[in-house]
MARDREN-679238 format. One record per residue: x, y, z of N, C-alpha, C in turn. Coordinates in steps of 0.001 Angstrom, whole numbers, plus 500000, padded with zeros to 6 digits. Atoms other than C-alpha are relative to their C-alpha. Example, Ala and Ser with C-alpha at 12.3 -4.5 7.8 and 13.67 -1.06 7.14 Angstrom:
MARDREN-679238
500890498810500000512300495500507800500900501200500000;499180498810499940513670498940507140499230501090500730;
This chain:
MARDREN-679238
499953501014498929399007955022495290500049498643499328;499855501326500599400048951455494608498898499061500459;501019500988499646397488948669494587500567499013501012;499534500965498988397667946216497578500610498791499333;499336501174500544399956943370497013499140498767500210;500747501260499870398666939809496674500090499466501422;499823500531498633400078938854500107499110500712500999;500827499256499052398287941617501932498545499662499817;501403500361500233394986940759500241499695498630500576;500212501365499465395395937110501257499839500010501510;500076499906498519396026937969504902498668500590500439;501269499355499648393000940227504969498836499024499876;501087500978500204390783937469503579500000498963501116;499909501018498943392042934935506176499479500552501314;500450499375498735391501937343509052498498500163500004;501442499796500082388019938156507846499256498674500179;500655501323499891387180934469507525500005499512501442;499897500438498596388449933708511065499014500750500873;500928499191499201386458936589512536498564499573499757;501366500434500332383353935414510682499661498686500686;500247501305499380383729931865511905499901500112501512;500034499817498542384460933003515446498694500596500451;501273499367499609381434935204515558498859499005499880;501043501018500144379328932336514289500033499000501129;499862500960498896380713929968516911499478500582501302;500481499335498769380080932478519673498484500114500001;501458499885500082376580933003518436499348498661500278;500561501357499767375967929267518371500120499610501484;499789500328498595377472928857521865499035500762500898;500933499199499198375360931666523218498595499443499897;501332500574500179372257930130521721499859498705500776;500051501275499258373119926729523187499940500249501495;500006499696498568373832928277526580498620500485500437;501333499495499660370477930061526487499007498851500149;500922501132499941368707926771525804500207499166501269;499703500859498856370484924978528695500044500754501327;499871499208498777370454927874531207499041499529501096;501019500400499010367259926577532923499991498495500238;499916501442499784368416922952532992501032499700501082;499060500383498948370124921223535932501320499565499376;498694500357500563373859920865535342500207498484499960;499705501420500135375184917514534228500658499472501273;499431500626498806376002915173537107499363500433501305;500645499530498768373678916900539581498975498973500485;500966500920499396371799914606541940499450500626501274;500640499567498756369411915267544816499676498745500798;500169501196499174369598912660547567500196498738499172;499684501156500827371072910294544987499155499866498758;500837500060501203368386910980542345500572500956498949;499386499206501063369864912212539040498969500947499394;500901499023500619368265915445537827500696500716498849;499247499384501101370804916211535090499077500300498827;500755499634501188369212918113532209498528500256500226;501416499746499730365847918503533953499772501488500240;500368498634499656364070921836534127499702500063501498;500285499821498578363382923283537549498676499334500377;501304500594499699359750922147537350500060498485499926;499849501451500094360694918644536226500752499458501223;499253500417498806363221918412539052499115500058501241;500920499886498862360554919586541511499073498791500067;500906501142500025358178916843540407500725498715500419;499234501186499614360910914212540764500248499990501509;499740499920498558361774915439544278498728499706500798;501273500239499298358103915431545295499683498509500027;500336501423500093357686911848544109501009499112500720;498956500902499500361020910343545116500450500302501416;499477499618498693361780912246548337498910500440500960;501007499439499087358863914199549790498956498960500387;501064500971499705356171911518549483500474498878500920;499568501079499105358232908682551032500272500460501435;499620499571498658359510910747553963498784500370500841;501204499643499265355965911728554902499061498817500219;500781501202499725354724908148555062500003499715501506;500055500303498558353658906848558542501212499191500459;498911500748499368356320905484560893499396499074501048;500454500956498988355660902343562943500954500056501182;499187499878498786356901902898566494499675498824500910;500198501180499166357399899757568587500294500326501454;499860499794498558356883899951572327499612498712500703;500222501274499327357248896707574304499344498993499055;500523500923500988356492894798571108498683500417499385;501280499518500510353285896756570512500243501087498956;499782498963501019353188898744567238499032501174500165;500796498772500005351942902334567244500309500750498708;499813499302501269351412904342564055500178501489500232;499696498575499897353021907765563921499816500623498628;500261499334501273351644909996561143500995501141499819;498909499038500182354569911955559750499647501165499089;500331498996501001352735914059557166500025501421500501;500074498641499463352173917085559414501202500342500876;498888499811499067355426916685561340501315500277499283;498753499810500741358195916503558742499695500720498685;500173499263501243358495918970555871501327500033499257;498819499974500853360916919102552943500038501341499275;499855498694500651362212922462551680500476499786498567;499676500315501393362054921694547970500660501194499311;499438498818500666362787925289546885501478500175500320;498585499852499640366057925398548820500847498935499316;499259501055500685367120922072547344500189500339498518;499893499614501409366378923343543811500966501168499829;499077498869500089368212926602544482501446499519500051;498647500525499909371298924614545503500387499235498731;499718500799501202370995922318542481500297500884498796;499848499128501165370739925215539988500928501174500268;499178498848499626373126927574541791501124500244499018;498860499814500908376032926935539420499569500616498678;500524499398501221373844927913536443499686501473500217;500498498641499765372385931024538012501136500959500327;498978499105499470375529932443539624501200500187499071;498838499902500889378067931877536774499700500895498796;500141499206501227378699934099533727499969499073498801;500051500826501209378254932907530152501387499498499634;498643500442500316382012932821529699500399498821500870;499664501093499095382371930600532780499279498721499609;500755501190500413379646928309531548500580499400498727;499401500498501232381244928091528090501320499293500279;498740500651499644384602927263529675499734498633500630;500342501286499392382926924528531725499678498960498957;500401500946501027381608923003528528501208499366499316;498850500501500743385063922610527012501109499511500910;498963500424499060387072921949530177499630498639500591;500241501287499341387361918799532260498798500118500925;501205499892499166383961918134533945500374499975501486;499784499959498546383845918984537650499317498794500651;500599501132499267382901916407540292498492500168500099;501462499907499906379167915571540358499568500606501334;500524499368498783377157917601542869498785499221500495;501154500691499404374827915712545236499398500916501051;500688499087499094372312917922546988499284499185501077;500634500721498885371308916644550435498597500542500243;501356499537499695367639916779551403500008501031501126;500147498981498954366595919759553501498694499713500726;501170500393499234364224918409556164499823500905501213;500325499332498735362480920115559058499026499118500760;500857500840499169361005918009561890499442500837501144;500654499276498906358499919537564297500096499140501262;499764500835498818359916918036567493498960500205501088;501053499761499003357180919635569586498834499045499770;501085500941500311354586917501567782500439498568500269;499493501340499679356798914433568085499915499764501501;500022500129498543357109915066571827498579499824500522;501398500122499567353336915481572194499466498595499707;500452501350500357352716912179570388500617498970500938;499323500933499094355303910356572509499376500074501395;500605499845498675353765911794575691498640499321500063;501307500645500027350352910509574631500137498480500106;499759501437499891351703906980574121500474499647501403;499469500263498655353567907206577423498883499959501038;501125500016499046350321907982579250499272498665499980;500660501303500094348957904678577982500893498858500466;499055501068499670352104902676578739500482500086501443;499386499842498676353516904130581947499041499603501122;500749500277498785352374902828585288500996499795501140;499138500140498833353797902844588783500030498537500447;499932501351499448355028899629590340499155499941501266;500797500188498779352978898196593211500693498978500885;499420500942499046354444896588596298498947498986500440;500898500992499404352942893385597605499643500467501409;500440499566498668350935894031600746498950499046500540;501039500789499344348632892379603234499332500883501034;500778499231499026345876893936605319498901499106500546;501083500780499404343334892494607708498660500603499644;501371499603500308339735892645606562499082498982500652;500863500931499283337193891130608924500782498937500743;499199500940499232339981889495610895500760498998499164;499274500910500871341443887748607888500859500807499020;499108499228500874344328888770605625499466500132498578;500329499739501404343633890331602277501304500396499306;498703499823500637346600890151599916499882500822498721;499849499301501276347643892473597115501330499588499410;498768500477500626350153891019594718500822501169499451;499092498999500556353187892977593590499864500032498478;499986499880501464353353894275590036501112500954499600;498919499153500484356140895810588003499428501285499429;500389498732500600356025899379586780500708500195498672;499405499699501296356796900787583341500150501510499863;499770498577500254358338904150582479500719500150498658;499427499797501330358963905215578907501124501033500053;498911499028500154362181907000577987499586500935498874;500579499133501017360479909875576189501066500724499194;498939499298500733363697911714575287500611499090498939;499434500950500957365140908598573624499009499714498878;501012500270501010361844907995571821499926501136498978;500031498845500908361788911524570375501189499960499058;498790500094500822365355911069569154499882498871498974;500144501144500898364543907657567642499056500322498844;500979499669501048361501908954565762500563501064499066;499425498939500828363261912109564554501070499435499067;498972500623500828366194910016563315499376499192498866;500686500781501033363806907702561457499459500913498905;500557499071500981362142910681559776501095500589499103;498928499355500755365408912315558738500754499028499101;499299501007500803366767909043557343499042499145499174;501025500683500809363558907989555574499781498566500456;500290501320499453363172904987557878498535499962500435;501425500103499716359714903652558577499722499288501327;500193500593498683360293902097561999500858500757501015;499258499376498911361426903478565352499627499272501285;500231500667498720361524902391568991499689501011501089;500293499211498814360043903754572189500467499167501195;499454500836498923362273902366574975499190500136501293;500733500028498732360641901372578261500862499343501070;499275500563498863362354900811581608499011499296500923;500845500763499082360861898132583862500448500295501430;499707499678498609360654899143587527499478498888500897;500361501127499150360677896285590011499445500498501344;500529499614498686358601896467593221501034499788501097;499080500152498869360454896884596497499594498828500886;500512501103499184358220894361598291499364498987499060;500503501032500894357702891159596329499013499087500724;501036500864499437354988888547596848500533499112501117;499472500939499016357268886223598764500208500630501376;499801499319498723357755888883601455498740499987500867;501255499969499239354079888761602476499150498765499738;500808501152500407352961885410601053499645499090501172;500243500845498837353219883649604435499600500884501173;500558499182498915351101885067607258499346499076501021;500684500724498916349913883781610633498937500913500598;501070499283499306346595884861612123499575499161501202;500467500660498778345724883973615719498667500634500385;501345499530499633342008884262616425499737499610501454;500108500281498569341631884592620201498645499404500358;501327500499499648337887884003620317499801498557499541;500115501359500519338191880848618224501045499060500586;498876500797499514341419879678619926500597499186498849;499448500669501178342779878903616486501104500854499379;498919499351500748345916879690614543499833499623498534;500151500208501445345565880123610760501325500327499309;498797499761500794348559879755608455499597500212498548;500213499691501416348431881389605018501349499889499285;498793500144500805351008880357602419499659500279498538;500229499618501402351377881644598859498721500809499866;501156499098499984348670884156599783498674499248500017;501230500787499912346132881367600349499952499274501345;500093500794498759344790879554603441500678498653499823;499260501249500127346998876555604154499612498999501105;500314500913498896346488875009607623499377500781501154;500611499427498800344479875618610812500323499101501196;499621500758498793345504874594614353499234500539501216;500542499593498705343840874618617759501155500415500901;498939499465499143345872876647620249499409500441501339;500389499346498748345787878018623761500474501450499925;499638498574499982345840881810624255500074500475501450;499798499453498665346429884121627187498731500049500840;501106499853499041344231884171630293499507501450499976;500489498617499917342031887240630820500944500909500791;499085499213499187344556888382633434501316500261499245;498771499867500799347466887875630970499638499834498527;500516500189501359345899888470627570501116500012498936;499108499940501172347683887779624313499767501339499310;500189498644500562348309891268622846499479499960498566;500571499899501344346187892139619836500921500816499096;499296499150500963347580893683616686500951499247499105;499056500542500984350304893174614132501366499808500649;498673500332499485353497891457615205500761499274498893;499245500825500943356211889467613465500953499103500774;499042500917499389358531886570614214501391500649499946;498673499385499936361886887942615376501105498986500307;498994501024499708363606884709616436499361498618499966;500425501401499980363268880958615862500945499244500939;499170500682498998364461878749618737499709498498499978;500086501461500046365138875020618439500374499455501383;499811500533498655364820873113621740500443501120500964;499632498799499226364720876392623679500147499731501501;499918499973498537365725876983627272499024501055500515;500934499034499417363017878610629384500731500833501044;499394499087499035364152881667631331498898500668500816;500998499411499101362193882900634326499894501494499726;500158498583500323360707886314633400499982500905501233;500038499193498791360631887442637032498620500528500346;501374499582499716356872887863637021499504499322501272;500547500543498754354749887194640092499586498550499833;500473501365500185353303884062638592501144498993499897;498866500909500171356834882631638062500979500035501173;499034499838498910358392883472641452500381498682500669;499696501293499389358228879872642616500721499061499055;499379500850501013359824878539639449501510500272499939;498539499810500093363557878036638785500362501102499011;499555498939500904365627880637636923500039499504498559;499917500569501341366100878312633965499433498593500016;500407501387500211364556875120632636500562499583498652;499350500457501225366674873281630090499025499212499134;500866500795500879365182871478627079499738498629500605;500390501289499461363298868378628073498505499944500225;501447500184499851359866867054628997499353501000500948;500580499042499049359394869607631795500105501450499538;499831498627500500360233872634629665498645500537499526;501325499469500386357095874835629350499936500504498561;500005499525501389358176875964625851499954498858498994;500007501131500921358236872463624410501288499917499207;498791500236500807360631871611621603500312501130499011;499784498898500941360222874764619458499343501257500558;500597498724499594359559878457620084500240501037498908;499914498894500951358872881402617794499790501291500777;500108498748499260359629884685619566499363501072499117;500660498931500742357362887563618494500583501352500398;499523498645499724358100891282618354499321500601501228;500623499590498739355644891748621251500826499423501147;499075500404498944357810891594624367499468498819500811;500327501155499169357791888199626104498975499064499410;501059500824500611355243886686623692500620499066498964;499477501020500899355963883469621815498878499080499517;500795501156500419354288880774619784500891498797500292;499106501085499577355608877588621356499212498733500301;500624501260499611354954873988622241499637500016501483;500393500075498588353576872858625584499946498538500439;500185501337499439353596869876627865498655499885500709;501339499978499407350115870849629097498975499886498872;500871500210501152348028869336626300498564500417500292;501401499690499688344744869894628171499675501493499884;500263498553500110345201873679627904499652500423498576;500272499653501403344874873610624079498496500198499810;501398499651500238341644875275623015499420500881501094;500477499161498892341420877422626172500845501265500100;499222498799499671342617880770627509500744499689501287;499318500551498833345249879354629820501409500524500188;498588499634499912348660880908629101500184501372500656;499662498669499487350429884000630383500270500972498842;499914499109501153350075885688627001500507499323498738;499457500700501171351837883199624705498915499179499301;500890500892500755350208881006622062500613498612500062;499503501369499833350577877321622863499482499099498880;500388500983501005350518874471620336500499498629500439;499515501338499698350834870713620606501308499774499241;498634500180500498354278869344619810500056499798498496;499906500286501430353643867958616329499624501226499160;500418498818500758351919871185615250501084501081499995;498979498960499965354613873595616444501250499571499224;498833500455500754357346871407614972499776500120498498;500312499830501425355589871437611593500020501486499637;500074498563500280354879875196611774501400500630499987;498642499464499889358483875912612769500746499929498664;499306500188501275359695874571609412499362500785498857;500723499320501081357131876575607396500199501510499990;499922498543499882357870880086608619501452500429500178;498649499448499857360897882362608818499938501262500844;499933498726499284362083885352610777499463501106499088;500637498950500793360036888325609631498572499698499604;501360500358500359356811886390609046499012500802500846;500993499241499231353846888633610032499096499097500814;500938500710499125351665887467612917498959501013500471;501097499115499613348270889093613446499167499299501072;500868500522498927346348888560616673498724500812499970;501299499325500096342658889343616336499107499545501146;500862500352498840339907889355619021499262498699499792;
């Protein structure tokens, strides 16, 4: 057998050298891959925080400090300018394990060959892992409901009632109703976006009956033969008047002004006491209604002027309330249709 030629020996040496070097490179690459297997891939961020090259435990500590702690800080909730403190610690939780699993997924799920190819190929786009939050909306809703119980109130209409023959006024007040659904959404959004303020919207409910609707009231006291005017819910003026005779009493109770008449014409009511009188009496000195008349909701009853001055302070009319001319003319300008009139014994 002939000895191998020089060329064949040379080729064998080159091949052996290449195989040796390749095996060494692979061994080195495998060792390097083993060292970096438990490290976050380069370019990996969690909610914008770079965790490249960190171990799983180091990444956990960074997430706890940079993400978990801030998101569990209290939230200031403003309601009608009043701040309320919402404790988020027991309401919002961060799933750190799921975030770490996503961050290290490319390391765990790839083969060594794939990882080695990644090392020598063009780097892939950086991976940003979004926070994984869970908000307990039931607890948020319970907290909002508790604040709402302190804020909400029904509106109150203005009202007037007689107490001891005199009006007692209740002023109107607005109501407040919190929008609890919007508040829950606002707080949840603040928690999920690491914001520390939120709003609890409140709708203002206006009363149906405002103060001005009951602020002016007339009280006619039959026993005193006096008319009391209340304005702005306070006593304003008092006048001497004439009231109905015992045979034609001024009706007690609550009435209101239904018509204002300037220089009224008197119309004969057809009653027995008026059978000798004309059908109409035009405005003038002989008109029994004087220069002004305020028709009440009680049929045929008016507050009016009179040309019989001596009757003032007595029970002399046929049910109406008489006033001297200057008083009725002044009163006429102070009241409006709808003004309550109370006649008390």
